[in-house]
Each structure stands twice: as structure tokens, then as C-alpha cells.
Steps between C-alpha positions, in 0.01 A plus 500: 500500500655233726259393777609356834372156583513287807616193313604389145585185325834484337676191335235278657533614862259731679691778671349709779621810672632324806651220301312252728384302187182393692272593185745292284459180714122559536471509125734190473282316758198562287658375193641189673161421660313524155766308320498224763121482486496456127774229519322318774171480286713382199684228693210336682465229236875388488618597852503135616704411205764778515477633862854668461420709194349785704824526705698524170265768379540685831889482495520565128256778455320630818803533713712686246198729445487583867873549536522723190658833585679385802777745428263778568313382804754252637611729778143479652580134596652637827143596597323229694160600407601509123624138534187380681292640211694280253354204685155636415594531138624139496210347688255442204758319274595284788135390569477415123812290520428313809119480466485541873231657713474876514555492877850360459774747596719656248802350668358158473405544144863607414633176639229280337561663173880484520495878429740739708335804648478781244692757696793252538490441122492869442804558731683219313428669156579850623832409651603318171399823314707716737820291464468407130354822347547777745844367604420566872615301816196362676429303826204244485401313815822581676728395199701754308547490118760725333444601140868492439522125551274393221536467107427829318387443138647702228312789344345417155570852390868507540572282202400603147258256345729433214764386726281240686540152405479151649759230485337188324553134593428173357486125596803324380661191657871542590727349233818500702688688206671848555460711803201445717394681811247366749335706769282403801368646822401309809333532845574267774425544867391869442828573340540616135782424263586556127766353281616456147747246341681510165552202293730483193425196285345331819792579727470737801727795459350756741238556753369770736249512773365736762284487792216765505312662788264268674212737416554447125305252289596216282377716200764767593761230531411364147547850360825550688628182342424650173690808598810300588482333164456836319793648688717198403404547141638852499836371618543283195722618203503206247192304519230593243204288631392448852185308602351571825260239655262557788218291646305797628241587238368789721842672497544443117148644439572801706802570289293455181231737618604859407235642744645329803629777729667282772843670569691161494334410174598818363857475605528136356334603180747793438793268578388247258439773226852608545625139476289443193647806333843346521432134422212254445344432851182295489263405788339161525256348735555131620315275714618461846627173661475293179886419499657779322855495629543878505176572643555259785837659558338830534239375729757346733697825498189715571422275804844519621492884468181491710700312775786744502563671837505853381258699284700632194226706309261754671176559315175679588224292651243402234146648532346162554676469831335838613160371392546163669623679826200726501264213443654316786455802720128523394442146602677545831309811593174336383581202723566727791168687457303169464654377833422836686146580367188414713297441186470163326616297796301191388658512166843545662457160669457336159749723302765630749753566211430752225599426137471689175493179299 
């Protein structure tokens, strides 16, 4: 017989009939207070040597513990009382981090510890979840974010495991023999460009470059340069071996990792696999700015592409841009609160600017 209950715990979250999650956060507060108390006892001996360690523990363990399940209770962040209670949950760890008097206000403790208010951190985390996981448009602190603008990673279930494979690379110095392709990406003055140059026995025979959207990263530009190289390889008819050189180890490692689900990585990997099925295409990593002629040519072309007047390639905005924007909004909102609150005014005279560092 199934009995009706007033609340239940499911997947680590305590659910009540009204979906207020008050009991959940009362339990979380008790857990956080107990954990903080035990940590404070353990750290008394070495606090003077490592004063920042408690803050690292808070940000790496306690804060994620509190924010767990934000997809379930995140909608409650619109409730003022709910947000104010999160300050209560956060207070005990802040006292431990700062070693301040218990009479200090929570607003002042947040500034002294360099830890944003918990409700603002929860809003930041919840908005990121809605955009990246739920694919919903959100508005945070007056700024709108559209889920369609950001990179959507490929599903790991759409490709059979037997068909998954990375594109390996090695470290070989250019010899100047045969066909060599050099790729590069560059960012100058908040503009992003990618390029590739083709050398045949040391002579430039072809080049291609493109300016990417300003919201792109240099990592995306490096990958796009490799895409240009792969597309060029597919146009060849006679050459049996092609050496592709890149000074971006992160891009090459992404291509070598079969579990990397970035859509641009997947596209470049598939192009290189097609090219490899027709001829010998080999990837190599080279050191940047050490005098390799082809690499310096590619670097100049990438910088020139960044300076082109028109954007030639539209790409989705990387997730890192979303997270940095949300963090900036959190700091801005925190600063406005710190300037408007009537608490901690003596501390405000000493620390008028908030900082999470």
C-alpha cells in the first residue's frame, strides 16, 4: 500500500508538497554548519600558515553541496525570503573563512572573504543550467541570454562506439620536403582570425584565411584553421602524403580525444578521416614563434584575418563566454547591493569594491 507523505527525498533533494524546498535548505544548513565546525577545529593549528585553504574548501566542496539540485529548486530564487535564507546558510562558513567576530554582518563577511552572496551564485548556476542543459532563453539581472546563440555539444549516443576514433599527432620538426600545410588562429583587439598556408618544397603555393565572429575564442580559430587544411586536402588529386603543422596543442589534443563532443572538433575530425582515407595526412605539433617559415606565415595570415573588415564565418558563441558574462553580472549585482545596504558601513569605508579573488 502506497502511503501519502508530506515530503520525500529523491536524488539528494528533499521535496515538499508545496515545492517550497524549505525543509531541504534547513537540512543543508545543518549539514553545512556541522561540516564547517569540524573543519574549523581541524584547521586551528595551521590557519595562520594557510589562511586561504578554508576558502578553497568552501568553493570546491561546500558551495557545490549547497547548490546541488538547482535544476529542481532554482525557480524559488525569485522569492526574496528564499534568497535571504541562503545568506543564513552561508554565514557559518564565512565566519570560519574570515575569523571575524560573530557580530559582523553577513554582507560584510561576504566582502571580507571575497565570496559572492550565495543567492547570486545560485542564480548564476541556475541560468547556466537553463541555457546549456534545458536549452531555454533566460534573463539574468536585466540581461537576456538565448540558448540558440551558444555551442551545443554532440550527443555521445548518436555515434556507434566502434566508429569513434581520434586523430593522433606527433612532434616532428618541418623538413621543407613535399607538401606542408601550416595552420594558426589569432586574436587581436577583440577580433578573431584563422588561416592556413600551403608550402611545396618551401615555396608558398596557396593560402586561405577567414575572420570569425568576435565572440569566438582563439581555440575555435585554431580548430577552424585545421578545418581549412582538411578541406584543402580533400581537393588534392595526385599528392600521396600531406603534413599538417599546428602550434596549438589544445586543438590537436581535442582531435586526438575520441570522447570530445565539441561540434567543431567533430566536424574537423570527420574531414580529416575522409582525407586520410584518400591519402596520407599526418598531423604534427610545432613550437610557436621559433622561426619556422611556414608557421610564421600562417601566424601573419591569421593576424591579417583578424583585421579584415567583415566577418566571414559565423560560429556559435562558446560556453566560456556565457559563464564569464554571468560571473560579471554576479559581481555587478553584488557591488550594487554592497553600495545600497545599510549594514557593514564601517567595512564599506575600508573595502568599497567587492572582489571574488
